[in-house]
C-alpha positions in Angstrom: -25.7 -3.8 25.2 -22.6 -1.2 25.4 -20.4 -4.7 24.9 -22.6 -5.3 21.2 -21.9 -1.4 20.8 -18.4 -1.8 21.4 -18.0 -4.7 19.3 -19.3 -2.8 16.0 -17.5 0.5 16.1 -14.3 -1.7 16.8 -15.7 -3.6 13.4 -16.2 0.2 11.3 -12.9 1.3 12.9 -11.5 -2.2 10.8 -13.3 -2.0 7.4 -13.6 1.2 6.1 -12.4 0.8 2.6 -9.3 3.5 2.5 -5.7 3.3 1.3 -3.3 2.1 3.5 -0.8 5.2 2.8 -3.9 7.9 4.1 -4.2 5.2 7.2 -0.8 5.8 7.6 -1.4 8.6 10.5 -3.8 7.0 12.4 -1.8 4.1 12.2 -1.3 4.1 16.5 -5.7 4.7 17.2 -6.1 1.7 14.6 -3.9 -0.2 16.8 -5.9 -0.2 19.7 -8.2 -1.1 17.4 -6.8 -4.3 16.7 -5.6 -4.5 20.1 -9.7 -4.8 21.2 -10.5 -7.2 18.3 -8.1 -9.5 19.2 -9.1 -9.4 23.1 -13.0 -9.7 22.6 -14.1 -13.5 22.0 -16.6 -12.9 19.1 -15.4 -14.9 15.7 -16.0 -12.4 13.4 -13.9 -9.7 14.9 -11.0 -11.7 16.2 -10.9 -12.8 12.7 -11.1 -9.1 11.5 -8.1 -7.7 13.6 -5.8 -10.8 12.6 -6.9 -10.0 8.7 -6.3 -6.4 9.6 -2.7 -6.6 11.9 -1.8 -9.6 8.5 -2.4 -7.5 5.5 -0.6 -3.9 7.4 2.3 -6.3 7.8 2.5 -8.2 4.3 1.9 -4.2 3.1 3.7 -2.0 4.9 7.7 -1.6 4.5 9.2 -3.2 7.9 11.8 -0.1 8.4 8.1 2.1 8.9 6.3 -0.2 10.7 8.3 -1.0 13.6 9.2 2.4 14.2 5.7 2.6 14.5 5.4 -0.3 16.7 8.5 1.1 19.1 6.9 4.1 19.4 4.3 2.6 21.5 6.3 0.0 23.8 3.0 -0.6 25.9 0.5 -1.0 23.1 2.7 -3.5 21.5 3.3 -5.7 24.3 -0.8 -6.1 24.5 -0.9 -6.3 21.2 1.5 -10.1 21.5 -0.1 -10.6 24.7 -3.3 -10.5 22.4 -1.5 -12.0 19.6 -0.6 -15.3 21.7 -3.7 -15.9 23.5 -4.7 -17.0 19.9 -2.1 -19.4 19.8 -4.2 -22.8 20.1 -4.3 -26.2 19.1 -6.2 -27.3 15.1 -9.6 -27.3 16.9 -9.8 -23.1 17.7 -10.2 -21.6 13.9 -7.3 -19.0 14.4 -4.8 -19.8 15.9 -3.1 -21.1 12.9 -3.3 -17.0 11.4 -2.2 -15.9 14.7 0.7 -18.0 14.1 1.2 -16.9 11.1 0.9 -13.0 11.8 4.0 -13.3 14.8 6.1 -15.4 12.1 5.6 -12.1 9.5 6.8 -10.6 12.5 9.8 -12.9 12.1 11.2 -12.6 15.5 10.9 -8.5 15.8 8.3 -9.6 18.4 10.3 -10.3 21.2 11.9 -6.6 21.2 8.2 -5.8 22.2 7.5 -8.4 25.5 9.4 -6.8 28.7 6.5 -8.1 30.9 6.3 -11.8 31.8 3.3 -13.4 30.4 0.9 -15.7 32.4 0.3 -19.2 31.6 -2.3 -21.3 32.5 -3.2 -24.5 32.0 -6.6 -26.5 32.2 -7.7 -29.3 34.7 -7.9 -31.7 31.2 -4.3 -30.9 29.8 -1.6 -33.1 31.2 0.9 -30.7 33.4 4.5 -31.1 32.1 6.3 -30.6 35.0 9.9 -32.1 34.2 12.3 -31.3 30.9 15.0 -33.0 29.6 17.0 -31.4 26.5 19.7 -33.5 24.8 22.3 -31.5 23.6 25.3 -33.1 21.8 28.0 -30.6 20.4 30.2 -30.3 17.2 33.5 -30.5 20.1 32.3 -33.8 21.4 34.2 -35.4 18.1 37.3 -34.2 17.3 37.3 -34.7 13.7 34.7 -32.7 13.9 36.1 -29.7 16.3 39.0 -29.6 13.8 36.7 -28.6 11.0 34.3 -26.3 12.9 37.7 -24.5 14.0 38.9 -24.2 10.4 
């Protein structure tokens, strides 16, 4: 019953009809609500948290938003961990939205990841044990080397 009440409180905090400019002083508290919404398993609450975060990223100037995020490194790390938990393939309904939010952050999310993220695999998915990467550098071709250096 307390869990259900928690969902309602998070939902109310994220759906308050107010101008974004009036919510700015309370952004750190609302960020905690977004993290709580992303850590739940209730679909509507997860969707609301992702949509609210996407709205902030779209409508706030990055020069203003990122310093607010940077002040709370542990909170932002929790936010990025919660977002990465939703990066799942197509039958999962929020994977694409989580990827879009991370893409809109434009690589700034890596600044907040100070702890390693534990990865888990399921038995139904094959485990990749070896990874082979092949590269061909521009310097392998002498003609390309001259072009690159000039």
